[in-house]
C-alpha positions in Angstrom: 138.8 53.7 83.1 134.3 52.8 83.4 132.2 55.8 82.5 129.7 56.5 84.5 127.5 59.1 83.6 127.2 59.9 80.3 123.7 63.0 79.6 122.5 62.0 75.7 121.7 65.2 73.1 119.6 66.8 76.6 116.9 68.9 76.0 115.5 71.4 78.7 112.1 74.3 79.2 111.8 75.5 81.5 107.6 75.9 81.2 108.1 77.4 77.3 111.9 79.1 78.4 114.9 77.1 77.1 117.3 76.5 79.7 119.3 73.4 77.8 120.0 73.3 74.0 121.0 69.4 73.2 123.4 69.2 75.9 126.4 65.9 76.4 128.8 65.3 78.6 130.5 62.0 80.5 132.6 61.9 83.6 134.0 58.2 84.1 135.1 56.7 86.6 137.5 59.1 89.9 136.4 62.4 87.7 136.0 65.1 88.5 134.8 67.6 85.4 133.5 71.1 86.1 130.7 73.0 84.1 132.1 76.9 84.2 130.2 79.1 82.9 127.8 83.0 83.4 125.1 83.3 85.9 121.7 82.1 83.5 124.1 80.0 81.7 122.1 76.4 82.5 125.0 75.3 85.1 122.8 74.3 88.0 119.9 72.6 84.9 122.0 70.2 84.3 123.0 68.8 87.8 119.2 69.3 88.9 118.3 67.4 86.4 120.9 64.3 87.0 119.7 64.4 90.3 115.7 64.5 89.1 114.4 67.9 90.2 114.0 68.6 86.7 112.9 66.2 83.1 114.5 66.8 80.4 112.1 67.1 77.6 114.3 64.9 75.6 117.4 63.0 75.5 118.6 60.8 78.6 120.9 60.2 81.6 123.0 57.2 81.9 124.3 56.1 85.6 126.0 53.3 86.0 124.7 51.6 82.6 121.9 52.4 83.5 118.8 55.3 82.5 118.1 57.9 85.3 116.3 60.0 83.6 112.7 59.6 84.5 113.5 58.1 87.7 112.4 60.0 91.2 115.1 62.8 93.3 115.1 59.8 96.1 115.8 56.6 93.9 118.7 58.4 91.8 120.1 58.7 96.0 120.0 55.8 96.2 122.0 54.4 93.4 124.3 57.1 95.2 124.3 61.1 93.8 124.7 63.5 95.7 123.2 66.8 95.4 125.6 69.6 97.3 123.3 72.6 96.5 124.3 76.2 95.6 124.0 78.3 99.0 124.9 75.3 101.1 121.4 75.5 102.1 122.1 73.0 105.9 119.0 73.0 108.6 120.2 76.6 110.5 118.3 75.5 113.5 119.2 71.8 113.4 122.0 70.7 116.0 125.5 70.0 113.2 125.3 66.5 114.1 121.5 66.2 113.2 121.5 68.5 110.2 124.6 65.0 109.3 122.0 62.3 110.4 119.9 63.5 107.5 122.3 63.0 104.4 122.6 58.9 105.3 118.7 59.2 106.4 118.1 56.4 102.5 120.8 53.9 104.7 120.1 51.5 107.1 123.3 50.5 107.5 124.1 51.7 111.4 127.4 50.3 110.7 128.3 52.4 107.7 126.8 55.2 109.0 129.0 55.9 112.4 131.6 55.0 110.3 130.8 57.7 107.8 130.6 59.7 110.5 133.7 59.6 111.7 134.8 60.1 109.3 133.5 63.3 108.5 134.5 64.2 112.0 138.4 63.4 110.7 138.1 65.6 107.7 136.8 68.8 109.5 137.4 68.7 113.2 135.8 72.3 114.0 132.8 69.5 113.4 133.2 68.0 116.1 133.6 69.9 117.8 130.7 71.8 117.4 128.5 68.2 116.9 126.7 70.2 119.2 125.8 73.7 117.7 123.4 74.2 115.4 124.0 74.8 111.8 123.2 78.8 111.6 125.4 79.5 114.0 128.2 78.4 112.0 130.8 80.1 109.9 130.2 80.5 105.4 132.7 78.0 105.6 131.4 75.6 108.1 128.1 76.0 106.8 130.5 74.7 103.8 132.3 72.0 105.2 128.5 70.9 106.6 127.0 70.3 103.6 130.0 68.7 101.9 129.8 66.1 105.4 125.9 65.3 105.5 126.5 65.0 101.3 129.4 62.2 101.9 126.8 60.6 104.4 124.3 59.6 101.8 127.8 57.4 101.1 128.5 58.9 97.3 129.7 57.6 94.1 129.0 61.0 91.8 128.7 63.8 93.9 127.1 67.0 91.9 128.2 70.4 93.9 126.7 74.0 92.8 128.8 76.9 93.4 130.5 75.2 96.4 132.4 78.7 96.2 129.9 80.9 96.0 130.2 84.4 98.8 133.5 82.8 100.8 136.8 85.1 101.2 139.6 84.4 98.9 141.0 81.7 101.7 137.3 80.2 102.5 138.6 79.3 98.5 141.1 77.4 98.3 140.1 75.7 101.6 136.8 74.0 99.2 139.4 73.1 96.2 141.3 71.6 99.4 138.0 69.2 100.3 137.3 68.8 96.8 140.9 67.2 95.8 140.8 65.1 99.2 137.1 64.3 98.1 138.6 62.5 94.6 141.1 61.4 96.3 139.0 59.0 98.3 137.2 57.3 94.9 134.1 59.9 95.1 133.5 61.8 91.5 132.5 65.0 91.2 130.3 67.0 89.0 131.4 70.7 90.4 129.2 73.3 88.7 131.5 76.9 89.3 131.1 80.4 88.2 134.1 80.4 89.6 136.3 79.4 85.9 140.4 79.2 87.8 139.2 76.8 90.6 137.1 75.0 88.2 139.9 74.6 85.7 142.7 74.0 87.0 140.4 71.3 89.9 139.4 68.8 87.6 140.8 67.5 84.3 138.5 68.1 81.9 135.3 70.8 81.7 132.6 72.2 79.4 131.4 74.7 79.3 128.2 76.9 78.9 126.4 80.2 77.0 123.2 80.3 77.2 121.8 76.7 76.9 124.2 75.8 75.1 128.0 74.0 75.1 129.9 76.3 73.5 134.1 74.5 73.8 135.1 71.7 76.2 137.8 69.5 76.6 140.9 68.4 78.9 141.3 71.6 81.7 144.4 72.2 80.5 144.4 72.8 77.8 141.4 75.0 77.7 143.3 77.1 80.1 145.5 78.7 77.4 143.1 78.4 75.8 142.3 82.6 74.1 139.0 82.8 74.4 138.8 81.4 77.6 140.9 84.1 79.1 139.2 86.9 77.6 136.2 86.0 78.4 136.5 83.5 81.7 140.1 84.2 83.2 140.1 88.5 82.8 142.7 87.8 80.3 
């Protein structure tokens, strides 16, 4: 498989505070890769940097052979990198359909947009049933479906998912896991940021574990699940 995303020795500061320290990671075409760690470890900073929302102090970010760490966020989206933010952040007062249309606002291929809307409705029938309803009237799980659907409307090559399980019941967490697998089976690569280490390691092929802005462990998820330190610190023994 070819490298899709490559982060090389990236350091990020918020003012004088060090958020990420010399972080390197990569994603190959078709992979699910997870970044796990405690709250404040720097996980979200990684994907915000990839999205162009944060500018690294040093290091480089490459996507499909093109350097992107100096690009504006809307240009990053045009390349096919789409972020689903933590907490879903849908437009509460807008209809489900209008929320989905927002995801396609940079596209001009009307036939493709229509095709992808049909695909989103096939994937999430509840969104079609409630397409005229305000997004804020949906349940938490349905809002997560809407956030995913909105991202899919941007025709992503790489999906950046920030804490998709946050605030959801165990049943809905399992449903989100199924959604992530289904999206990946469509050929979309995923960088998954999660505090739910068990979920993240079960879904991904490889993972990076962050602590205080540094990668402290990385490797095949099957190996990490059986790692004594990972089991003790992140999987509850």
